[in-house]
C-alpha positions, 0 to 999 in steps of 0.5 A: 203180125202180133201174134194175138193178132194172129191168134184172132184171126185163126178164132175168126176162121174156125168160125167162118170154117163151122158156119161153112160146114153147117151151111153144107149140112142144111143146103143138103134138107129138104126143106127151105132152111134159114139161120140167123142169129141173136141180132136177127141177121141172116147166115145160112139161106138154103137154096131151098129157102131161095126158090121159095122166095125167089131171093138169092142166099147173097140178097138177104144173108147178112140181113135182117129176117124183117126183110122176108115179113110183111111190114104187119109183122114186123114189130111182133118179130123184133119184140119176141121170138130171138127174145125168149130166155129160154130156147124153146121149138115153135110153130108159128103161123104166118107170110114169108114175103117173096122178091116180087113182094108176094105173101107166101102162107107158111108154117115155121118151126124154128128153135134158138140154140147156143153155139160157138158162134153164139146164138142162132136160130133155126128156121125149117119153113113149110109153104101152107096151101090155104091161107092164114091169118099168120102168127099164131102158135100151135 
């Protein structure tokens, strides 16, 4: 293996290790958490998010977060959330889709941050007892 290839491999392993450590920390949190990259692909999906949605992490990691959104909200997602020029904490009321296709009324709080592995959006999800019209910022 050429030295350049070895360096590239070491950098890739280092990035994977960092994601793994972050996933372990977020797994310990008491609320559902989903982390997506700048392309909207899910990179971390903790067990509380799995319990809420019925999806196993292996079923959603690598897929677009749009998998978890009702069709009527997908355009709004792709037009806005990760397109913000400056990261800012936001709270949004919306619906998520569970694995069976049922809508779950939730409040999400999220923020994007630049990291060594790129821009990531960390989303904390709280199930709401009363339905909302969805995608309303507070």
